[in-house]
LUMBA-685994 format. One line per 5 residues: number of its first residue (from 1); for each residue x, y, z of N, C-alpha, C. Coordinates in steps of 0.001 Angstrom, whole numbers, plus 500000, padded with zeros to 6 digits. Layout:
N
NUM = X/Y/Z/X/Y/Z/X/Y/Z  ...
***
This chain:
485
1 = 336868/361735/175006/337442/362859/175761/338935/362948/175521  339608/361813/175609/341050/361808/175383/341376/362196/173958  340603/361689/173008/340856/361974/171595/340670/363458/171311  339622/364059/171878/339391/365495/171669/340532/366316/172248  340980/365963/173437/342101/366674/174059/343351/366572/173191
6 = 343613/365405/172633/344806/365210/171800/344749/366092/170566  343585/366206/169952/343472/367028/168764/343746/368483/169081  343217/368958/170181/343456/370345/170564/344932/370584/170857  345549/369650/171519/346966/369791/171825/347793/369795/170547  347439/368913/169610/348168/368845/168349/348041/370169/167599
11 = 346834/370741/167579/346639/372011/166877/347451/373119/167530  347525/373132/168836/348308/374145/169526/349778/374018/169187  350296/372807/169199/351693/372595/168846/351949/373000/167410  351020/372654/166507/351172/373053/165116/351227/374546/164955  350417/375290/165741/350453/376749/165673/351792/377285/166091
16 = 352374/376689/167157/353700/377125/167587/354735/376859/166519  354586/375722/165829/355533/375396/164757/355467/376407/163622  354256/376945/163368/354137/377949/162314/354940/379192/162628  354915/379629/163892/355694/380801/164271/357173/380546/164050  357641/379348/164392/359033/378991/164156/359366/379021/162677
21 = 358441/378554/161849/358697/378493/160416/358948/379856/159816  358334/380890/160377/358554/382238/159840/359997/382663/159968  360708/382123/160929/362102/382508/161139/363059/381496/160527  362809/380212/160757/363765/379205/160313/363491/378680/158926  362234/378870/158446/361906/378390/157121/361735/376885/157047
26 = 361310/376228/158144/361099/374793/158065/359936/374498/157151  359775/373233/156780/358773/372869/155796/357366/373204/156290  356517/373647/155388/355182/374080/155754/354268/372895/156000  353262/373121/156847/352294/372085/157151/351105/372206/156206  350125/371311/156372/348920/371397/155580/348178/372688/155929
31 = 347335/373152/154996/346626/374418/155194/345793/374368/156471  345745/375499/157180/344965/375599/158402/343479/375507/158075  342623/375121/159057/341187/375014/158801/340575/376297/158262  341061/377446/158710/340618/378712/158131/341769/379696/158180  341660/380785/157411/342765/381709/157238/343122/382537/158442
36 = 342299/382501/159505/342549/383365/160654/343843/383024/161374  344349/381823/161197/345553/381392/161900/346823/381584/161071  346696/382079/159851/347832/382122/158936/348241/383570/158685  349296/384002/159318/349732/385390/159184/350642/385573/157973  350487/386683/157259/351447/387023/156199/352814/387355/156805
41 = 353871/387020/156084/355230/387303/156557/356073/387830/155400  357201/388431/155735/358203/388790/154742/357746/389774/153688  357002/390808/154075/356550/391782/153078/357742/392528/152475  357684/392729/151163/358721/393511/150489/358118/394200/149270  358639/395376/148987/358113/396227/147919/359100/396320/146767
46 = 358564/396655/145606/359382/397006/144452/358652/398082/143671  359405/398914/142976/358797/399879/142066/358571/399223/140709  357632/399785/139971/357528/399471/138565/358444/400393/137777  358354/400335/136447/359209/401169/135603/358947/402649/135834  357722/402996/136232/357393/404374/136600/357039/404403/138079
51 = 358001/404683/138941/357749/404594/140385/356844/405689/140929  356493/406657/140087/355551/407685/140544/354123/407159/140571  353882/406025/139901/352522/405495/139886/352445/403974/139951  353580/403269/140026/353577/401807/140025/354386/401256/141200  353750/400414/142004/354404/399737/143119/353902/398298/143163
56 = 354797/397373/143482/354420/395974/143677/354590/395639/145156  353544/395082/145746/353602/394607/147128/353679/393086/147096  354705/392533/147717/354908/391082/147725/355046/390598/149162  354657/389363/149377/354823/388773/150707/354791/387256/150577  354920/386588/151706/354956/385132/151731/353927/384611/152714
61 = 353343/383471/152393/352491/382735/153331/353154/381395/153602  353174/381004/154845/353793/379730/155203/352860/378556/154954  351590/378848/154671/350638/377845/154230/349829/378442/153089  349263/377609/152267/348467/378082/151145/347184/378723/151670  346825/379870/151096/345615/380579/151508/344751/380845/150285
66 = 343496/381148/150529/342561/381496/149479/342307/382995/149468  342083/383526/148291/341682/384926/148158/342692/385938/148652  343990/385828/148382/344953/386831/148858/344705/388187/148216  344959/389243/148966/344658/390583/148461/345475/391639/149192  345426/392840/148653/345972/394051/149276/344835/395063/149382
71 = 344825/395833/150457/343930/396994/150564/344797/398202/150871  344531/399324/150225/345330/400531/150417/344463/401694/150860  345109/402668/151460/344430/403878/151920/345424/405015/151909  344926/406227/151767/345742/407414/151985/345450/407937/153381  346268/408846/153834/346116/409348/155210/344718/409915/155423
76 = 344093/409469/156490/342785/409990/156837/341633/409350/156095  341918/408332/155254/340846/407687/154507/340685/406249/154953  339556/405660/154601/339313/404261/154892/340059/403383/153880  340378/402172/154302/340999/401246/153368/340018/400926/152254  340543/400890/151037/339718/400662/149870/339380/399199/149663
81 = 338787/398888/148502/338395/397499/148216/339601/396588/148076  339340/395307/148111/340408/394313/147991/340951/394289/146563  342281/394322/146460/342969/394211/145171/343596/392826/145136  343156/392005/144217/343589/390606/144188/345094/390492/143974  345715/389561/144668/347138/389275/144522/347312/387954/143787
86 = 348417/387841/143079/348753/386616/142361/349508/385674/143302  349083/384429/143364/349764/383403/144152/350735/382645/143256  351993/382597/143671/353003/381808/142961/353553/380773/143929  353449/379524/143556/353856/378428/144423/355178/377850/143950  356078/377647/144883/357394/377098/144570/357555/375780/145311
91 = 357851/374742/144566/357984/373387/145107/359451/373001/145159  359929/372589/146324/361337/372227/146507/361440/370839/147136  362055/369923/146440/362239/368575/146977/363268/368605/148108  362968/367896/149179/363909/367826/150304/365210/367157/149866  365137/366242/148932/366329/365547/148473/367349/366452/147804
96 = 366909/367646/147342/367854/368604/146749/368741/369250/147795  368262/369269/149034/368703/370295/149957/369625/369791/151059  370525/370662/151439/371383/370462/152600/371244/371722/153431  370371/371656/154431/370039/372853/155184/370939/373079/156368  370815/374285/156940/371516/374564/158192/370535/374478/159353
101 = 369433/373787/159111/368475/373453/160153/368036/372016/159873  367380/371373/160838/366909/370007/160623/365515/370036/160018  365241/369126/159106/363917/368989/158530/363094/368070/159431  361948/368511/159921/361178/367691/160872/360726/366387/160223  360766/365297/160942/360458/363978/160357/359026/363841/159871
106 = 358104/364655/160417/356704/364550/160010/356289/365718/159121  357252/366459/158618/356934/367552/157712/356708/367053/156302  356298/367970/155452/356016/367605/154074/357296/367423/153264  357233/366518/152324/358269/366379/151306/357529/366167/149988  357592/367105/149066/358451/368284/149075/357917/369406/149966
111 = 358775/370437/150160/358334/371630/150870/357795/372620/149840  356823/373403/150267/356215/374395/149400/356410/375780/149995  356694/376736/149129/356757/378146/149525/355720/378900/148694  354932/379733/149372/353839/380445/148722/354141/381948/148733  354263/382509/147541/354589/383923/147396/353421/384655/146735
116 = 353087/385817/147265/351979/386613/146772/352499/387937/146220  351901/388390/145124/352337/389633/144483/351114/390415/144006  351042/391673/144380/349962/392553/143943/350570/393771/143261  350288/393947/141984/350796/395085/141222/349793/396227/141298  350253/397370/141790/349408/398553/141907/349799/399557/140834
121 = 348833/399992/140056/349057/400962/138992/348196/402192/139224  348479/403230/138470/347670/404463/138498/347621/405089/139883  348719/404984/140622/348822/405658/141919/349159/407126/141701  348978/407928/142724/349288/409352/142633/350755/409585/142972  351447/410434/142245/352861/410710/142542/353044/411347/143914
126 = 354220/411100/144500/354632/411737/145760/353555/411624/146834  352973/410458/146936/351865/410230/147862/352176/409045/148753  351900/409199/150044/352065/408098/150985/350782/407299/151060  350910/405993/150855/349792/405068/150962/350034/404126/152127  348975/403793/152812/349004/402770/153843/348400/401501/153246
131 = 348885/400351/153670/348372/399114/153089/348359/397993/154106  347503/397022/153851/347487/395764/154583/347416/394650/153551  347942/393493/153900/347816/392310/153054/347018/391272/153827  346151/390575/153119/345294/389608/153785/344837/388525/152839  343837/387747/153294/343268/386652/152517/341929/386312/153146
136 = 341262/385316/152613/339953/384948/153146/340029/384719/154647  339110/385361/155379/339015/385256/156835/340176/385935/157568  340928/386763/156876/342047/387459/157532/342166/388856/156928  341690/389848/157658/341719/391231/157180/342230/392136/158296  343513/392484/158275/344054/393349/159331/343374/394709/159413
141 = 342750/395150/158333/342098/396464/158337/340848/396479/159208  340244/395327/159424/338998/395289/160191/339103/394469/161469  340237/393834/161704/340358/392942/162862/341283/393506/163936  341482/394808/163920/342263/395488/164954/343676/394932/165059  344388/394956/163927/345794/394545/163884/346639/395719/163384
146 = 346730/396798/164166/347453/397994/163681/348927/397733/163405  349506/396729/164032/350915/396431/163793/351142/395835/162406  350087/395473/161707/350219/394923/160368/349907/395948/159285  349750/397203/159663/349565/398272/158688/350932/398858/158341  351273/398832/157083/352543/399385/156610/352256/400497/155615
151 = 353310/401105/155096/353125/402229/154183/354245/402272/153153  353999/403001/152082/355023/403309/151088/354704/404671/150495  355696/405268/149866/355517/406557/149219/355937/406458/147766  355066/406848/146878/355412/406841/145459/356412/407946/145163  357128/407798/144066/358114/408796/143662/357418/410061/143180
156 = 358095/411198/143264/357580/412393/142590/357576/412171/141080  356979/413067/140348/357001/412959/138898/358434/413085/138395  358653/412674/137156/360004/412656/136597/360601/414053/136467  359754/415081/136439/360259/416456/136312/360527/417119/137653  360245/416413/138755/360473/416991/140079/361973/417140/140339
161 = 362313/418042/141213/363717/418293/141561/363966/418071/143049  363163/417255/143675/363298/416979/145097/364550/416154/145357  365454/416577/146230/366622/415746/146558/366176/414407/147149  366912/413353/146873/366584/412041/147423/367870/411232/147589  367740/410150/148338/368863/409245/148607/368461/407832/148227
166 = 369402/407057/147703/369189/405620/147585/370413/404894/148134  370231/403648/148519/371301/402847/149116/371546/401594/148280  372669/400934/148527/373009/399736/147762/374006/398877/148526  373860/397590/148409/374889/396606/148758/374452/395254/148205  375389/394321/148139/375085/392976/147661/375706/391924/148547
171 = 375508/390663/148176/376031/389522/148934/375623/389617/150395  374311/389726/150616/373826/389951/151964/373669/388674/152758  372860/387721/152261/372524/386572/153075/371751/386997/154316  371786/386171/155341/371106/386558/156579/372035/386289/157754  371785/386990/158839/372630/386858/160019/372903/388212/160635
176 = 373779/388220/161621/374019/389428/162415/374485/390595/161558  375529/390402/160770/376065/391513/159973/375073/391975/158922  374348/391033/158317/373345/391395/157319/372256/392249/157940  371782/391881/159117/370732/392670/159784/371235/394059/160127  372471/394127/160583/373020/395427/160978/373122/396367/159783
181 = 373513/395832/158613/373639/396678/157435/372275/397096/156904  371281/396216/156998/369929/396617/156615/369451/397766/157493  369733/397680/158778/369361/398761/159693/370082/400052/159334  371358/399946/158992/372131/401132/158617/371576/401743/157336  371215/400901/156381/370618/401423/155148/369295/402125/155446
186 = 368476/401530/156289/367198/402152/156641/367398/403508/157313  368480/403641/158075/368766/404909/158753/369011/406056/157780  369340/405737/156524/369604/406785/155537/368303/407329/154932  367169/406760/155321/365852/407146/154775/365859/407159/153246  366271/406057/152632/366372/406050/151168/365012/405966/150497
191 = 364937/406509/149287/363730/406345/148474/363615/404915/147984  364742/404254/147770/364768/402856/147358/366139/402283/147670  366231/400965/147587/367480/400256/147862/367789/399350/146683  369054/399304/146262/369495/398401/145213/370165/397194/145861  369588/396010/145656/370148/394765/146181/370931/394109/145051
196 = 372259/394050/145195/373156/393774/144083/373495/392295/143911  372512/391436/144091/372690/390026/143786/373302/389200/144894  373256/387862/144722/373617/386902/145763/372884/387269/147046  371585/387142/146973/370707/387717/147980/370598/386854/149230  370076/385639/149093/369773/384835/150279/370886/383871/150656
201 = 371780/383580/149722/372771/382516/149915/372090/381172/150195  370930/380966/149541/370320/379642/149583/371282/378616/148992  371994/379005/147922/373145/378227/147472/374315/378681/148329  374776/377822/149212/375723/378264/150230/377022/377475/150216  377369/376926/149093/378652/376243/149008/378563/375061/148072
206 = 379671/374385/147905/379733/373227/147032/381141/372668/147018  381340/371660/146228/382653/371028/146178/383549/371654/145130  383035/372640/144388/383847/373358/143410/383817/374834/143744  384581/375616/142977/384581/377066/143172/383453/377748/142426  382630/376977/141754/381574/377545/140933/380236/377293/141600
211 = 379527/378355/141988/378213/378200/142599/377158/378679/141612  376035/377984/141596/374937/378366/140732/374976/377593/139436  373939/376820/139182/373853/376084/137944/374530/374735/137967  374903/374244/139157/375583/372948/139250/374921/372134/140352  373795/371519/140018/373001/370840/141035/373711/369644/141650
216 = 374728/369122/140975/375422/367957/141526/376387/368328/142637  376832/369585/142687/377813/369992/143704/377328/371107/144613  376337/371875/144179/375875/372997/144994/375148/372517/146243  375432/373154/147362/374663/372928/148581/373537/373956/148594  372318/373495/148848/371155/374358/148673/370201/374219/149845
221 = 369608/375340/150242/368609/375362/151308/367577/376425/150949  366457/375996/150380/365432/376940/149918/364885/377796/151045  364923/377290/152281/364351/378023/153407/365150/379272/153773  366363/379395/153261/367111/380625/153537/366405/381853/152945  365603/381649/151908/364825/382773/151387/363811/383250/152421
226 = 363189/382320/153139/362270/382714/154207/362979/383595/155225  364175/383181/155604/364947/383931/156596/365312/385314/156067  365690/385395/154791/366056/386687/154211/364886/387650/154236  363717/387206/153764/362568/388104/153716/362117/388507/155115  362165/387577/156062/361799/387917/157442/362780/388925/158029
231 = 364056/388730/157748/365099/389621/158261/364946/391047/157744  364611/391199/156467/364594/392514/155831/363239/393205/155875  362227/392529/156416/360864/393052/156324/360721/394439/156934  361415/394696/158036/361226/395984/158702/361582/397153/157795  362505/396948/156835/362837/397988/155870/362088/397809/154558
236 = 362061/396567/154060/361534/396304/152716/360027/396468/152627  359311/396472/153762/357866/396666/153719/357487/398127/153483  358461/399020/153603/358190/400439/153366/359082/401046/152291  360237/400446/152045/361202/400947/151065/361382/399931/149955  361079/400283/148712/361245/399316/147618/362686/398845/147479
241 = 362834/397528/147329/364134/396912/147054/364132/396490/145595  365060/397035/144818/365176/396707/143406/366349/395742/143248  366064/394544/142747/367031/393449/142772/367685/393243/141419  368937/392799/141465/369616/392322/140278/370135/390918/140564  370405/390145/139539/370684/388720/139690/372168/388425/139840
246 = 372496/387572/140809/373863/387094/140981/373976/385632/140595  375184/385085/140718/375378/383676/140379/374595/382755/141298  374349/383171/142543/373613/382317/143475/372100/382395/143270  371661/383218/142344/370249/383193/141955/369997/382202/140816  371033/381537/140317/370860/380512/139286/370536/379182/139966
251 = 369288/378989/140336/368847/377792/141052/368270/376816/140020  369118/375993/139479/368760/375176/138327/367724/374097/138657  367439/373895/139930/366428/372921/140311/365041/373317/139791  364810/374609/139568/363474/375091/139230/363234/375313/137737  364285/375562/136976/364115/375825/135549/365473/375694/134873
256 = 365494/375432/133572/366774/375258/132879/367715/376451/132998  367164/377685/132979/368036/378856/133100/368322/379229/134556  367725/378514/135499/367988/378748/136910/367172/379853/137539  366365/380565/136753/365667/381742/137274/364211/381473/137648  363788/380218/137589/362416/379893/137945/362087/380233/139388
261 = 363057/380056/140282/362827/380355/141690/362671/381839/141956  363594/382641/141429/363549/384083/141698/362311/384707/141062  361819/384160/139949/360608/384681/139322/359385/384476/140204  359382/383437/141019/358271/383223/141931/358351/384154/143136  359573/384479/143548/359755/385173/144821/359646/386684/144732
266 = 360057/387265/143609/360088/388723/143498/359456/389147/142181  359118/390431/142087/358586/391011/140857/359343/392286/140558  360143/392265/139506/360850/393439/139021/360213/393891/137696  360530/395088/137195/359923/395527/135929/360191/394593/134752  361406/394030/134654/361750/393052/133605/361203/393470/132236
271 = 361542/394683/131832/360964/395267/130621/361941/395373/129459  363081/394687/129538/364041/394773/128438/363448/394194/127164  362832/393031/127280/362099/392408/126177/361148/391398/126792  360232/390913/126018/359257/389963/126515/359971/388696/126996  359862/388442/128293/360516/387272/128865/361854/387539/129513
276 = 362315/388787/129507/363584/389088/130179/363424/388907/131681  364491/388484/132337/364471/388246/133781/365647/388976/134407  365357/389895/135309/366412/390633/135999/367092/391678/135129  366577/391928/133944/367137/392924/133027/366051/393956/132771  366252/395167/133239/365173/396151/133142/365721/397566/133302
281 = 364910/398516/132866/365249/399943/132984/364102/400669/133668  364450/401670/134447/363441/402507/135087/364089/403825/135441  363314/404749/135932/363894/406027/136325/363255/406512/137614  364030/407243/138386/363523/407913/139570/363925/409373/139437  362954/410230/139158/363196/411648/138885/364241/411813/137787
286 = 365393/412383/138124/366381/412712/137093/367459/411646/136913  367226/410454/137477/368209/409374/137367/367611/408222/136562  368305/407823/135503/367944/406623/134768/368718/405449/135313  368028/404344/135566/368654/403178/136195/368451/401938/135327  369491/401116/135262/369453/399899/134468/370004/398748/135293
291 = 369244/397652/135347/369706/396412/135972/370126/395442/134876  371326/394886/135006/371854/393925/134038/372039/392557/134686  371962/391525/133875/372240/390168/134339/373719/389877/134119  374511/389981/135192/375946/389754/135092/376328/388318/134803  375411/387366/135009/375725/385978/134677/375988/385808/133182
296 = 375475/386737/132388/375626/386688/130934/377069/386927/130494  377889/387532/131367/379267/387870/130989/380290/387271/131952  379886/386285/132760/380775/385763/133796/381531/384540/133302  382848/384637/133240/383685/383543/132773/383854/382429/133799  383783/382773/135074/384038/381757/136092/382784/380953/136417
301 = 381655/381613/136543/380387/380932/136782/379665/380834/135441  379950/379784/134691/379594/379770/133264/378224/379175/132953  377432/378853/133961/376152/378198/133691/375279/379027/132752  375316/380365/132869/374508/381234/132008/375362/382177/131174  376617/381848/130968/377490/382679/130139/376913/382802/128732
306 = 376731/384051/128280/376226/384368/126941/374845/383768/126681  374048/383624/127724/372740/382985/127526/371760/383868/126758  372004/385200/126703/371114/386051/125909/371573/386176/124459  372706/385573/124129/373218/385573/122750/373327/386989/122172  373803/387919/122983/374015/389286/122538/372799/390184/122654
311 = 371662/389614/123022/370430/390406/123099/370506/391457/124194  371124/391101/125321/371235/392055/126422/372105/393241/126020  373211/392978/125331/374109/394049/124899/373408/395001/123925  372675/394454/122976/371953/395293/122015/370920/396159/122727  370180/395543/123644/369180/396308/124407/369856/397384/125248
316 = 370967/397058/125901/371690/398016/126728/372096/399241/125919  372660/399033/124756/373082/400141/123901/371896/401035/123550  370795/400426/123177/369624/401206/122809/369009/401943/123985  368961/401280/125154/368355/401920/126324/369210/403077/126823  370528/402910/126831/371404/404011/127228/371267/405183/126264
321 = 371106/404891/124991/370900/405953/124008/369608/406711/124302  368548/405995/124640/367277/406652/124970/367410/407505/126226  368104/407010/127214/368320/407804/128428/369094/409081/128115  370160/408968/127353/371007/410133/127089/370312/411168/126207  369354/410748/125415/368618/411692/124579/367491/412377/125331
326 = 367232/411912/126552/366179/412499/127381/366788/413625/128211  366440/414851/127892/367041/416015/128561/366694/416092/130039  365670/415368/130473/365280/415418/131885/366056/414424/132742  366878/413568/132114/367717/412631/132861/369119/413205/132975  369533/413461/134202/370842/414071/134451/371926/413040/134730
331 = 371545/411882/135300/372534/410866/135668/372047/409486/135236  372999/408626/134910/372696/407238/134582/373468/406327/135535  372750/405408/136160/373333/404428/137071/373016/403035/136539  374038/402217/136386/373881/400815/136007/374239/399961/137216  373448/398933/137478/373777/398051/138590/373645/396593/138160
336 = 374541/395781/138683/374625/394366/138371/375377/393676/139495  375505/392365/139407/376199/391643/140474/377702/391564/140236  378119/391175/139062/379529/390899/138781/380303/392199/138540  381604/392149/138791/382435/393360/138777/383125/393542/137427  382802/394585/136677/383578/394872/135468/385037/395202/135788
341 = 385253/396010/136852/386608/396384/137256/386736/396218/138769  387762/395489/139194/388003/395298/140626/389390/394717/140822  389982/394985/141972/391272/394378/142317/391132/393386/143462  389894/392945/143715/389667/391970/144771/389961/390566/144283  390271/389700/145231/390363/388280/144951/388934/387737/144957
346 = 388762/386457/145069/387404/385924/145083/386834/385913/143684  385883/386785/143413/385260/386836/142098/386100/387501/141038  387028/388363/141443/387868/389063/140489/387084/390041/139645  387598/390359/138467/386960/391267/137518/386560/390475/136280  385621/391018/135523/385067/390296/134376/385597/390875/133071
351 = 386448/390110/132390/387041/390587/131146/385997/390756/130046  384958/389911/130040/383920/390043/129018/383180/391362/129184  382922/391759/130431/382280/393052/130672/383166/394192/130192  384468/394068/130406/385392/395111/129946/385405/395209/128422  385318/394069/127758/385391/394041/126305/384084/394449/125635
356 = 382933/394070/126235/381653/394277/125566/380812/395399/126185  380764/395467/127500/379883/396440/128139/380554/397785/128379  381799/397773/128827/382477/399033/129160/382512/400011/127983  382791/399568/126737/382753/400524/125619/381379/401176/125436  380315/400439/125738/378963/401007/125644/378741/402012/126780
361 = 379251/401698/127981/379191/402671/129071/379940/403950/128685  381119/403788/128080/381909/404948/127637/381127/405765/126608  380573/405084/125645/379860/405732/124539/378731/406620/125042  378008/406159/126040/376834/406888/126526/377088/407620/127842  378333/407665/128253/378738/408426/129439/377942/408034/130688
366 = 377941/406741/130978/377338/406269/132226/378106/406876/133395  377387/407374/134377/378033/408054/135503/378569/407077/136545  377780/406053/136859/378124/405189/137988/377686/403766/137696  378580/402816/137941/378257/401395/137875/378450/400805/139269  377400/400171/139785/377433/399541/141103/377357/398028/140943
371 = 378230/397310/141648/378224/395851/141587/378616/395280/142939  378553/393967/143038/378964/393256/144260/379904/392124/143853  379567/390889/144209/380315/389674/143856/381604/389531/144670  382426/390570/144715/383566/390595/145625/383097/391211/146935  383339/390517/148042/382757/390926/149321/383700/391882/150057
376 = 383869/393035/149421/384692/394143/149913/384045/395435/149408  384624/396567/149792/384259/397838/149171/385464/398331/148373  385198/398735/147126/386258/399308/146303/385655/400341/145352  386343/401457/145207/385942/402478/144224/387096/402748/143281  386782/402822/141997/387801/403159/141011/387817/404657/140748
381 = 388907/405145/140196/388864/406438/139527/387913/406302/138336  387417/407399/137777/386659/407264/136529/387508/406550/135480  386908/405587/134791/387613/404768/133808/386974/404944/132435  387826/405137/131452/387392/405186/130059/388415/404441/129219  387921/403549/128349/388808/402718/127521/389825/401962/128375
386 = 389408/401557/129552/390247/400737/130413/391260/401486/131251  391290/402819/131142/392275/403610/131861/391592/404751/132623  392272/405230/133652/391731/406345/134415/391569/407560/133518  390403/408216/133628/390108/409375/132796/389070/410229/133502  389255/411543/133490/388292/412430/134137/386917/412324/133504
391 = 386858/411889/132257/385605/411808/131526/385033/410394/131528  385472/409553/132468/385067/408160/132454/383940/407836/133415  383716/406540/133583/382679/406001/134459/383307/405520/135756  382687/405844/136875/383143/405375/138174/382508/404021/138477  383327/403066/138884/382859/401719/139216/383045/401489/140715
396 = 381995/400999/141345/382050/400735/142791/381608/399310/143062  382453/398584/143788/382107/397257/144293/381577/397420/145708  380330/397008/145911/379683/397131/147222/379146/395767/147618  380047/394807/147780/379659/393436/148034/379836/392970/149464  380128/393902/150367/380351/393517/151764/379057/393663/152552
401 = 377996/393002/152046/376662/393179/152611/376299/392261/153749  377214/391387/154184/376900/390560/155335/377575/389206/155363  377984/388696/154194/378618/387386/154154/380125/387490/154405  380786/386329/154530/382214/386306/154841/382991/387155/153842  383916/387941/154341/384624/388925/153523/385703/388292/152656
406 = 385931/388915/151499/387030/388522/150627/388272/389360/150931  389344/389097/150181/390581/389854/150307/390863/390567/148993  391767/391524/149060/392247/392136/147829/393370/391276/147271  393415/391208/145962/394319/390294/145279/395774/390659/145577  396566/389635/145821/397988/389775/146127/398227/390729/147296
411 = 397251/390719/148214/397357/391473/149476/397591/392965/149257  396973/393530/148237/397031/394988/148077/396502/395645/149347  397142/396693/149828/396738/397293/151111/395400/398016/151009  394694/398039/152113/393492/398860/152189/393888/400339/152102  392978/401129/151564/393199/402575/151490/391838/403240/151473
416 = 391521/403952/152538/390196/404571/152648/390309/405835/153478  389217/406560/153600/389202/407861/154249/389794/407783/155655  390851/408559/155888/391533/408548/157166/392596/407479/157288  392703/406621/156272/393690/405547/156292/394236/405333/154874  394623/406440/154237/395119/406365/152865/396464/405634/152833
421 = 396631/404810/151808/397853/404014/151695/398169/403848/150213  399241/404455/149772/399631/404389/148369/400725/403354/148097  401071/402571/149089/402092/401541/148889/401492/400341/148177  402336/399505/147642/401860/398310/146955/401283/398639/145588  401023/397611/144814/400473/397785/143471/399211/396944/143331
426 = 398052/397572/143322/396823/396799/143122/396846/396068/141786  396330/394855/141791/396352/394009/140599/394945/393498/140309  394533/393665/139072/393229/393165/138641/393372/391714/138192  392487/390880/138723/392496/389459/138386/391262/389138/137553  391453/388658/136328/390357/388268/135451/390429/386765/135209
431 = 389442/386045/135679/389446/384599/135521/389259/384207/134062  389957/383157/133668/389765/382598/132339/388490/381760/132325  387961/381507/131161/386675/380843/131034/386674/379489/131727  385713/379346/132663/385494/378081/133371/386781/377531/133972  387550/378434/134612/388859/378046/135121/389160/378816/136397
436 = 390027/378215/137222/390494/378924/138415/391762/379719/138126  392319/379604/136920/393481/380399/136533/393011/381764/136038  393919/382724/136007/393506/384087/135694/394587/384834/134931  394171/385925/134326/395082/386890/133728/395204/388066/134682  396420/388429/135066/396654/389469/136069/397207/390731/135416
441 = 396640/391891/135837/397059/393176/135284/397240/394182/136413  398413/394796/136495/398625/395854/137475/397887/397106/137017  397231/397796/137969/396397/398943/137613/396721/400148/138506  396328/401307/138038/396521/402549/138812/395202/403189/139205  394073/402628/138750/392782/403281/138964/392069/402868/140257
446 = 392622/401958/141037/391966/401544/142273/392181/402609/143338  391147/403408/143613/391306/404583/144465/391022/404293/145937  389968/403530/146238/389594/403263/147630/389355/401772/147800  389948/401204/148850/389779/399784/149141/389544/399609/150637  388457/398899/150965/388119/398693/152380/387629/397266/152554
451 = 388270/396530/153423/387902/395140/153679/387121/395063/154989  385854/395391/154905/384971/395385/156062/383540/395536/155582  382588/395242/156450/381182/395355/156075/380833/396813/155833  380001/397056/154809/379736/398437/154423/378519/398526/153524  377993/399742/153410/376911/400043/152477/377312/401267/151658
456 = 376604/401482/150556/376750/402692/149754/375457/403486/149853  375562/404780/150054/374418/405688/150022/374711/406780/149003  373753/407083/148146/373933/408074/147092/372887/409169/147275  373353/410388/147490/372481/411547/147682/372399/412316/146367  371189/412456/145827/370999/412995/144488/370310/414352/144534
461 = 370865/415299/143775/370203/416574/143517/370115/416752/142004  369679/417915/141578/369575/418171/140144/370935/418161/139472  371973/418560/140170/373288/418720/139537/374364/417798/140074  374113/417082/141165/375166/416258/141766/374623/414917/142257  375522/413945/142321/375308/412703/143050/376478/412545/144015
466 = 376200/412650/145293/377241/412439/146292/377189/410993/146757  378273/410273/146521/378371/408867/146888/379084/408763/148231  378428/408124/149185/379024/407902/150501/379125/406411/150755  380240/405977/151296/380386/404599/151762/380522/404639/153280  379716/403839/153962/379698/403789/155426/380028/402382/155883
471 = 380893/402271/156884/381149/400943/157424/380000/400523/158325  380070/399327/158874/378928/398783/159607/378564/399602/160845  379478/400435/161307/379184/401303/162448/378731/402692/162009  378533/402877/160703/378070/404156/160195/379158/405182/159994  380420/404761/160088/381549/405683/159918/381836/405854/158429
476 = 382027/407092/158002/382307/407383/156601/383694/406878/156225  383755/406010/155205/385050/405488/154757/385412/405962/153354  384451/406573/152660/384734/407071/151311/383643/408051/150921  384006/409043/150128/383026/410023/149661/383478/410593/148330  382553/410745/147438/382838/411245/146097/381607/411979/145588
481 = 381801/413116/144940/380703/413846/144328/380836/413805/142820  379819/413259/142157/379744/413230/140707/378848/414366/140248  379299/415090/139235/378533/416222/138724/377986/415926/137342  376852/416519/137038/376217/416310/135757/377164/416672/134636  377223/415842/133608/378123/416116/132490/377387/416014/131167
***
């Protein structure tokens, strides 16, 4: 009698611990006796290269499950058959980690994270689908769990002219400010969101100024990914998040190039070449979009400097050429983590990007480049050949997504809508290779500077892209309209 009571009590306590794990990301326990006790968490969506017919549904299980699947339905229809999901397991040794929570003494070592991904193809354009995610003995479609039914809408066809909005920010992490900005982005009703790298801050510090790719000095907590996905689920379960890689995504514990972890957690198109990671092209109606791996050109965080050996640059040139030859594409947007042009301190600007990538942007008349890395908001005048030009590319740093803010280099004054300030001389800081020293250049193209939490929202029509920057309270701090050229 006593033994039976103890077992029941232990199971009850274990169930409570599972609920805690969804938020704190503590180490997972052994698999439950059956799947009915294991709820899916952290749902997030991504588009494929053709968002009018391709969507990826991803989520996390805090324990290993059998038979994971997705079921979809259109309005007024029954949920269809089970679509099998791919299980990707990520193993993290506790000895690697320095968490901001305590690891329970009776938990597993190593800890395991289970990520599920279901790729949906041949969907109908401009159609809202409802979906549930489940596994053996767990089907929200038949077990009266309406709160677990989510939805997404595929893009219109590429020839459609429907106005749409997308949002962007980077360096999010998790916490109060990060949640508030996710809510603000969701309020814009975007068709998709661009997450500009340094996503979870699982790498959250070290004894050097270089994070990512240095397992001897980096402080790491794999469970911060659990917190990130749980935090963003309310938006990401309905709005695709398209990710690009930052220096903190170089988690060398999982693979030599550091990208083994992110490959388990998310699914992007990754169509630049066979085996490319975080480098891909896609389009949404009349906008061609390209994600680049900024670690390839970063002098300060050198773990993956030039790791593609010029392959990314060659692909970029060819892909931009294909976009520009397509008469149905009116605008080109490139997004990455590191800043080609910026006057912020912290990450500074990337001289390699200026030397190798910017001329290609000029050649193909890229309209907008979005990046993060510096945790501020900054917009340049259009830049061509390194100087302000009406025929150039506009660069925007949108890195104030939730983590501690940076400063502008040499205390250049803020200047934004309603608070314009032309005093002082903004200075671009470009770090030398693998060094804390830099080359400093005074510039005239820094048009808007704001040191506060913020998001970018871009409203697209057939002939214009209106770029809006909103602070954490939703107040407009910058606005610019780009016209088709």
